[in-house]
N, C-alpha and C positions, 0 to 999 in steps of 0.2 A: 723607844731609845735605838739608834742607827748603830748598828756593828758591822756595817757592811764594809769591804775592801776599801771602797771609793773614800769613805769616812775616815776610816783608818791613816789611810794615805793623806788625807785632807789634815788630820790632825797632829801627825808626825812633824811636827815644825817647832822650832824654837819658840815663836811668838806666841801659840797655844801653849805649850806644854810649859813653858816659863810662868804662864798665869795659875797653874795648878795649885790651888789649896786643899790638900787632901781631906777629904770627908766621907763620914760612913755612906756608902752607899753609891759612890763614885762607879763609873765604868771603867776597866782598862783591858787592853788587848794587849797579850802576852807578843812579845817580839820572838821569842825562843821557841816557844811549841805552837804559837796560832791560835790560841786559846782566850776567849774572854771572860773576865771575873768582876767582881766588887770588890772596892776597897771596904775594908770595917775590920772589926776589932777581932781578934783570934787568941786561942789560948797556946802559949809556948810548950815546950818539953817541961818547964820545971812549974805549969800551972799558972803562970802570970799572963795577965792579958797584955797584949801589944797591938798596934796598928799594922794591919797589912796592906799595901806593902811598906815597911819600915819608912821612917820618916827620912824624907828627902823628896829628889824628883822621880819623876816617872823614867827618866833616863838611866838613873843608877841601878833601877831594877830591870831595866829592858821591859819596860811596859810603856804603853801609851794611852794618856789618858783621853778619854772619849765625854766631852763635855754633854750634857743636856742642854737642853733649849734652855731652860732659866739660868745656866751657865754660862751660855753663849750671849743672853740677851745683857746680863750684868757687865761680861766682858767687853760690850760693843759702846757701853757707854749710854746706849740709847732708852727713853721711855719703851714699856712694854708695847706700845701700841705704835710707836715709831720703829722699834725693831721687826715687828709684825708685818709692818707696811714694807720696810725695806726687804725682807725675804719675800714677800710676793713679789716685788721689782725685781728682785734676782730670778724667780720662777720664770716672770715676764720673758726677761732678758735673756735667759740662758735655755729658755724652752726646758724640754721634756729629758736634759740630761742632769738634772737636779731630779734625786730620787726621793729625798728628806728633806724635813722643814730641819733638821740638825745641818745637812749639807749646805742649805741657803743661809742658814745662819752663821757657819762657819766662814762662808764668802763675804756675808756683812761684816762679821768683826775684820777679816783681813783687810777688805775695801775701807773700812770707816777708821782703823786706827793705824794700817800700814800701808794703805794704798796699793795693796796687791788684787792680782785676780788669779783664778783658778783656771789653768790652762791644759784639760785633760790629765796631767801627772802631776802637774808642781805647781806651787804658786810662784807668780812674776810679777816684776813689777820694781 
């Protein structure tokens, strides 16, 4: 799982955040305190179980969802083999600027679905 500053920036966009379907084990970065946490069930002060973060979008709770490889593949709409090949194409094309498969995967999603490319600090297209 990638929790690098680059991947957090890559994920902090409406195209990716809008596709979040909260499930237990999702990785999130907190905008407020620069921490990484997992989504899951917790017990509130009344002893009732509730999902953390509470239902809604990550933006409502100042979190940035950091999708896993399988979630990125699903968002891309590609078969896993095609997704894997597309990730390698991103690595070949962009060289050593990509540190993880999650970064390559987010580039595949943004290229396939929104025709956008990563230009250092933001998506362009």
